[in-house]
N, C-alpha and C positions, 0 to 999 in steps of 0.2 A: 568467508574469502577462496578464491581459488588456488586450487591444490594444482603443483606439476614435481612429477614424477621425474629425478633426475639420478645421472648414475656419475658417481664420484671413482676418481684413483685410488688407493691406498695411501697415497701421498699428502690428496686432498682432506681424504679421511681423519689422518694423524695432525693435519694443521685442524680441522675443522673441533679436534675431540680440543687440541692447543686451546682452542676460541675458547669452546665452551667451560671446560675447568677454571678457566682465569677471568671469565665473566660469572659464574654460578649457573650457568644455566641448563635447562631439563634434561634436552638430549640434542641430538646432530641437528633435527628438523627446525627447532629452535633455533639452532647456532645459525645455519643457513639463514634463515629468514631474519633473524639480526643483522646478520654479516648484511644482508640484501638490502634493509632499511636503512642501515647507516652510508651503504657506499652509495643510496639513492640523497640521501638526506645530504651527505657530503658536495654530491655531485650538486645542488640545487642550490647548497648557500656558493658555491665558487661562482656558477652560472650568474646568481640574480645578485651575490655581493652581501647578502643578510641573510640572517636565520628565518625567512619565512617559512611558518608552516604548509605542510603537504596537509590535504584536506580530501577526504574520498565524497567526490561532487555526481548527483543522478545526472538523467536524462531531463528527469523533471524540473530539476533546479534554473535549468536554461528556456524552458517550454514559455513562451507567452503566450497568457491569456488574452482572448480577443474581447476585452470590454469595452 
């Protein structure tokens, strides 16, 4: 999975720590990833109106064979 270096303010770090404790996550990186995925999941649900799954798709899935 790609990584992204982010700089958080002290206030953001406090919020991440509270969320980490509340959800029982290992560290702040896992907490930031959890929140990002949750944000995307909720956004997709609002956009599509349903709980559709988001699956990782590779370019090969879209390539057509010439048979």
